[in-house]
C-alpha positions as CSV (number, residue, x, y, z in Angstrom):
1,X,0.0,0.0,0.0
2,X,1.3,3.4,-1.0
3,X,1.9,5.9,1.8
4,X,-0.3,9.0,1.6
5,X,1.6,12.3,1.4
6,X,0.2,15.5,2.7
7,X,1.1,19.1,1.7
8,X,3.1,21.0,4.3
9,X,0.5,23.7,4.4
10,X,-2.1,21.0,5.3
11,X,0.1,19.6,8.0
12,X,0.7,23.1,9.5
13,X,-3.0,23.8,9.6
14,X,-3.9,20.5,11.3
15,X,-0.9,20.8,13.7
16,X,-1.9,24.4,14.6
17,X,-5.5,23.3,15.3
18,X,-4.2,20.5,17.5
19,X,-1.9,22.9,19.3
20,X,-4.8,25.3,20.0
21,X,-6.5,22.6,22.0
22,X,-10.0,23.7,21.2
23,X,-10.8,20.2,19.8
24,X,-9.5,16.8,20.9
25,X,-7.0,14.9,18.6
26,X,-9.8,12.4,17.9
27,X,-12.1,15.2,16.7
28,X,-9.4,16.7,14.5
29,X,-8.5,13.2,13.2
30,X,-12.1,12.7,12.2
31,X,-12.5,16.1,10.7
32,X,-9.4,15.8,8.5
33,X,-9.4,12.0,8.0
34,X,-5.9,11.7,9.3
35,X,-4.7,9.1,11.9
36,X,-4.4,10.6,15.4
37,X,-0.7,9.4,15.6
38,X,0.1,11.5,12.6
39,X,-1.5,14.6,14.1
40,X,0.3,14.1,17.3
41,X,3.6,13.8,15.4
42,X,2.9,17.0,13.4
43,X,1.9,18.8,16.6
44,X,5.2,17.9,18.2
45,X,7.2,19.0,15.1
46,X,5.4,22.3,15.1
47,X,6.2,22.9,18.8
48,X,9.8,21.8,18.3
49,X,10.3,24.2,15.4
50,X,8.3,27.3,16.4
51,X,11.4,29.1,17.6
52,X,12.7,29.2,14.0
53,X,10.0,31.7,13.1
54,X,11.9,34.3,15.2
55,X,15.2,33.9,13.3
56,X,16.4,37.3,12.1
57,X,15.6,38.1,8.5
58,X,19.3,38.0,7.5
59,X,19.6,34.5,8.9
60,X,16.6,33.2,6.9
61,X,16.5,31.6,3.5
62,X,14.3,33.5,1.1
63,X,12.1,30.4,0.8
64,X,11.5,30.4,4.6
65,X,10.1,33.9,4.5
66,X,7.7,32.9,1.7
67,X,6.7,29.8,3.7
68,X,6.0,31.9,6.8
69,X,4.0,34.4,4.9
70,X,1.9,31.6,3.4
71,X,1.3,30.0,6.8
72,X,0.1,33.4,8.3
73,X,-2.3,33.7,5.4
74,X,-3.6,30.2,6.0
75,X,-4.0,30.9,9.7
76,X,-6.0,34.1,9.0
77,X,-8.2,32.2,6.5
78,X,-8.7,29.4,9.0
79,X,-9.7,31.9,11.7
80,X,-12.2,33.5,9.4
81,X,-13.7,30.1,8.6
82,X,-13.9,29.2,12.3
83,X,-15.5,32.5,13.2
84,X,-18.1,32.0,10.4
85,X,-18.9,28.5,11.5
86,X,-19.3,29.6,15.1
87,X,-21.6,32.4,13.9
88,X,-23.7,29.9,11.9
89,X,-23.8,27.4,14.7
90,X,-24.8,30.1,17.2
91,X,-21.8,29.8,19.4
């Protein structure tokens, strides 16, 4: 059986949601159809590598800045979606 590959943006979104702690790993696993062990692994990787966001600009690769910008855009988009869903559900 071929191993499924996930885009890094997807992993970051799922790991961030797990890190927030608003939902259980089991709920996130069900929502994204990803095994809970994988989510736990991504969450740990995110926690272990968060400090790299604060590297000075002259220490970063140009690709890193682009990646960070894309992640911030995804976080903003996800937050808008979450707020919209909360509004629709009356939370």
